[in-house]
Wavefront OBJ file of the C-alpha trace (Angstrom):
o trace
v 88.715 -0.770 93.961
v 89.647 2.835 93.502
v 86.847 5.274 92.955
v 88.237 8.795 92.765
v 88.949 10.969 89.754
v 90.503 7.903 88.115
v 87.921 5.323 89.246
v 89.997 2.187 88.665
v 88.151 -0.891 87.410
v 88.903 -4.450 86.399
v 87.120 -7.010 84.233
v 87.466 -10.624 83.194
v 85.264 -13.300 81.700
v 84.884 -16.960 80.920
v 82.381 -19.287 79.288
v 81.531 -22.925 79.733
v 78.764 -25.219 78.641
v 75.911 -26.103 80.968
v 72.845 -27.835 79.539
v 74.131 -27.277 75.967
v 74.238 -23.496 76.437
v 77.110 -21.132 77.273
v 77.259 -19.724 80.787
v 79.072 -16.385 80.951
v 80.952 -14.999 83.943
v 81.998 -11.344 84.082
v 84.141 -10.334 86.978
v 83.522 -6.664 86.723
v 80.691 -7.524 89.063
v 78.846 -10.653 90.092
v 77.244 -10.908 86.683
v 76.618 -14.224 84.989
v 75.641 -14.427 81.346
v 72.034 -14.732 80.325
v 71.956 -18.559 80.607
v 71.306 -20.178 83.983
v 72.561 -23.607 85.155
v 70.258 -26.495 85.942
v 68.953 -26.974 89.474
v 71.593 -28.474 91.745
v 74.455 -27.689 89.342
v 76.818 -24.764 88.885
v 80.431 -23.657 88.783
v 83.297 -22.711 91.093
v 85.880 -20.391 89.529
v 89.175 -19.054 90.853
v 90.394 -16.019 88.884
v 93.411 -13.730 89.194
v 93.923 -10.303 87.605
v 97.037 -8.184 87.188
v 96.809 -4.602 85.897
v 98.612 -1.290 85.859
v 98.268 2.252 84.506
v 100.729 5.103 84.053
v 98.280 7.285 82.126
v 94.740 8.452 82.653
v 92.029 10.135 80.625
v 91.234 13.708 81.621
v 87.777 15.333 81.554
v 88.071 15.790 77.774
v 89.180 12.190 77.150
v 92.825 13.060 76.447
v 95.823 11.106 77.742
v 97.619 12.572 80.749
v 100.514 11.134 82.844
v 99.621 9.871 86.287
v 101.495 8.203 89.182
v 101.906 4.501 88.458
v 98.905 2.442 89.558
v 99.293 -1.328 90.049
v 96.876 -3.951 91.297
v 96.809 -7.716 91.809
v 93.422 -9.244 92.567
v 91.930 -12.673 93.190
v 88.292 -13.741 93.173
v 86.413 -16.882 94.066
v 83.189 -17.143 92.049
v 80.456 -19.597 93.041
v 77.252 -19.949 91.002
v 74.583 -22.475 92.040
v 71.321 -23.385 90.359
v 68.689 -23.107 93.086
v 66.179 -24.094 90.389
v 66.346 -24.285 86.593
v 65.398 -20.594 86.397
v 67.039 -19.150 89.556
v 70.791 -18.913 90.249
v 72.525 -17.820 93.453
v 75.920 -16.110 92.989
v 78.649 -15.398 95.537
v 81.903 -13.657 94.596
v 84.331 -12.727 97.400
v 87.589 -11.038 96.383
v 90.873 -9.735 97.743
v 93.295 -7.225 96.274
v 96.691 -5.602 96.773
v 96.936 -2.206 95.062
v 99.258 0.774 95.098
v 99.691 4.257 93.633
v 103.249 5.600 93.422
v 104.520 8.940 94.719
v 103.490 11.672 95.102
v 100.079 10.093 95.911
v 101.769 7.189 97.777
v 98.716 5.033 98.496
v 98.671 1.321 99.338
v 95.853 -1.075 100.143
v 95.707 -4.824 100.803
v 92.422 -6.368 101.847
v 88.887 -7.004 100.683
v 88.399 -6.235 96.991
v 85.388 -6.311 94.690
v 82.989 -8.703 96.469
v 79.337 -9.305 95.629
v 76.334 -11.494 96.281
v 73.635 -11.734 93.612
v 70.609 -13.627 92.339
v 69.787 -14.184 88.685
v 66.349 -15.166 87.355
v 65.647 -16.470 83.852
v 62.584 -14.732 82.370
v 62.251 -16.501 79.003
v 64.038 -18.883 76.670
v 63.680 -20.991 73.534
v 66.153 -23.236 71.710
v 68.370 -20.297 70.681
v 67.654 -17.307 72.913
v 67.435 -16.577 76.632
v 66.517 -13.459 78.637
v 67.239 -13.006 82.350
v 67.625 -10.367 85.058
v 70.213 -10.066 87.820
v 70.137 -8.183 91.126
v 73.246 -7.905 93.285
v 74.867 -6.113 96.214
v 78.523 -5.050 96.257
v 80.116 -5.231 99.696
v 81.769 -2.117 101.204
v 85.490 -2.101 101.983
v 87.628 -0.127 104.427
v 91.377 0.385 104.353
v 91.885 3.409 106.568
v 93.352 6.773 105.645
v 96.578 5.291 104.200
v 94.595 3.397 101.542
v 92.918 6.554 100.240
v 90.612 5.785 97.326
v 92.153 2.316 96.729
v 90.001 0.783 99.464
v 86.887 1.340 97.374
v 83.367 2.216 98.583
v 82.523 2.387 102.293
v 78.838 1.638 101.717
v 76.986 -1.194 99.915
v 76.245 -0.636 96.235
v 73.322 -2.159 94.327
v 73.257 -3.589 90.784
v 70.383 -4.444 88.468
v 70.996 -5.942 85.010
v 69.030 -7.182 82.004
v 70.784 -9.928 80.028
v 70.171 -11.354 76.548
v 71.952 -14.391 75.115
v 71.661 -16.100 71.756
v 73.330 -19.152 70.227
v 74.713 -18.413 66.748
v 77.123 -19.924 64.224
v 79.697 -18.563 61.797
v 80.059 -21.086 59.001
v 81.036 -24.393 60.575
v 81.910 -22.788 63.939
v 79.261 -22.650 66.704
v 79.201 -19.717 69.070
v 77.052 -17.243 70.943
v 76.397 -13.565 71.610
v 75.738 -12.262 75.117
v 74.582 -8.692 75.865
v 74.049 -7.007 79.247
v 72.754 -3.577 80.233
v 72.624 -2.457 83.851
v 72.597 0.305 86.422
v 74.562 0.526 89.683
v 73.176 2.584 92.570
v 76.070 4.174 94.468
v 75.129 5.727 97.852
v 77.085 8.760 98.989
v 78.797 11.468 96.922
v 80.076 9.249 94.084
v 77.778 9.158 91.013
v 75.665 6.178 89.973
v 76.905 4.099 87.036
v 75.427 2.704 83.828
v 76.967 -0.448 82.305
v 76.731 -1.942 78.792
v 78.711 -5.111 78.040
v 78.939 -7.354 74.975
v 80.552 -10.755 74.422
v 81.031 -12.763 71.240
v 82.218 -16.353 71.692
v 83.365 -18.726 68.945
v 84.337 -22.400 69.315
v 87.270 -22.915 66.932
v 87.501 -26.520 68.143
v 85.380 -28.620 70.516
v 87.763 -27.763 73.382
v 88.846 -24.249 72.381
v 86.691 -21.134 72.807
v 87.756 -17.654 71.650
v 86.175 -14.640 73.386
v 86.037 -11.037 72.179
v 84.448 -8.647 74.669
v 83.600 -5.022 75.304
v 82.942 -3.538 78.764
v 81.636 0.010 79.029
v 80.791 2.215 82.017
v 79.466 5.769 82.132
v 78.545 7.494 85.356
v 75.641 9.773 86.086
v 76.243 13.480 86.545
v 77.908 14.727 89.711
v 77.844 18.038 91.591
v 80.778 17.028 93.837
v 84.166 18.035 92.324
v 85.851 15.272 94.332
v 83.744 12.687 92.455
v 83.371 14.001 88.891
v 81.431 12.298 86.133
v 83.546 9.534 84.546
v 83.484 6.943 81.788
v 85.573 4.012 80.631
v 85.515 1.593 77.659
v 87.547 -1.626 77.727
v 88.214 -4.382 75.197
v 89.239 -7.897 76.130
v 90.421 -10.983 74.260
v 90.871 -14.407 75.860
v 91.081 -18.132 75.162
v 89.227 -20.792 77.137
v 90.431 -24.405 76.924
v 88.494 -27.431 78.175
v 90.823 -29.744 80.111
v 88.116 -32.380 80.565
v 84.380 -32.574 81.200
v 84.687 -30.724 84.531
v 87.708 -28.423 84.315
v 88.443 -25.389 82.099
v 91.265 -22.856 82.008
v 91.251 -19.294 80.681
v 93.982 -16.778 79.827
v 93.701 -13.347 78.269
v 94.317 -9.647 78.422
v 92.431 -6.352 78.323
v 93.087 -2.705 77.430
v 91.273 0.558 78.056
v 90.316 2.128 74.738
v 88.734 5.384 75.876
v 87.543 7.197 78.966
v 87.016 10.370 80.948
v 88.374 10.984 84.444
v 89.525 7.347 84.571
v 92.685 5.263 84.402
v 94.024 3.897 81.106
v 94.446 0.384 82.487
v 96.077 -2.613 80.801
v 95.869 -6.034 82.380
v 96.052 -9.817 82.180
v 93.880 -12.546 83.649
v 94.125 -16.243 84.496
v 91.223 -18.399 85.646
v 90.463 -22.026 86.474
v 86.924 -23.390 86.727
v 85.320 -26.564 87.954
v 81.820 -27.575 86.995
v 79.673 -29.467 89.494
l 1 2 3 4 5 6 7 8 9 10 11 12 13 14 15 16 17 18 19 20 21 22 23 24 25 26 27 28 29 30 31 32 33 34 35 36 37 38 39 40 41 42 43 44 45 46 47 48 49 50 51 52 53 54 55 56 57 58 59 60 61 62 63 64 65 66 67 68 69 70 71 72 73 74 75 76 77 78 79 80 81 82 83 84 85 86 87 88 89 90 91 92 93 94 95 96 97 98 99 100 101 102 103 104 105 106 107 108 109 110 111 112 113 114 115 116 117 118 119 120 121 122 123 124 125 126 127 128 129 130 131 132 133 134 135 136 137 138 139 140 141 142 143 144 145 146 147 148 149 150 151 152 153 154 155 156 157 158 159 160 161 162 163 164 165 166 167 168 169 170 171 172 173 174 175 176 177 178 179 180 181 182 183 184 185 186 187 188 189 190 191 192 193 194 195 196 197 198 199 200 201 202 203 204 205 206 207 208 209 210 211 212 213 214 215 216 217 218 219 220 221 222 223 224 225 226 227 228 229 230 231 232 233 234 235 236 237 238 239 240 241 242 243 244 245 246 247 248 249 250 251 252 253 254 255 256 257 258 259 260 261 262 263 264 265 266 267 268 269 270 271 272 273 274
């Protein structure tokens, strides 16, 4: 993914039921929700993302025109319950991205890819708390790719996650919150992340998701990698095809930011429980 003055990002999410509790996937990183699957069980998810931006936010948060940015991405997400409290996560990804003239950058190759482990710290019938540690793989696209190729060194994530089952009238649902910090070696600044998801089952097979994804970087003394921020909102529907398969479709928009793209995008995902 791009990390320059615009620092392009993408996000997506889906929820399913494992052991009578929702299991949340966020593709902005290898971050599951607070719930963990049972030992020997998990999920395989194939997700695709399509986004573009013709505007960015400047250092004051105002809209400014920018060369057209487009990206198509695909991820394979595998989560496996090593034990009832420990989950192993693998998320390889590929992308094809471009920035129009006068920047004229193109990149096709490895995209956001991570390996992570998540440990459940505590739970009761309604609430669960867990932590996640992950490593984001470096990418390399050569000089022609410019910033689109993403980081050239591993990056490290640590997150605290809180989930709670709730209900609104006759509709069951859940709330999932995550706060984390990403260590970014090199000149680019570190990043803080705060995400929130509200899920509501309108029918036994139909889940509605409303989500917020927020990133703010640490300070930076390098003018090539200024401090940046981005806030995104996402809405999606998840439909259960049967006991094993689910499908998701939705879209997301960038609501605010600094030194970042104003991205709009769509997502499609298919999951299989095992």
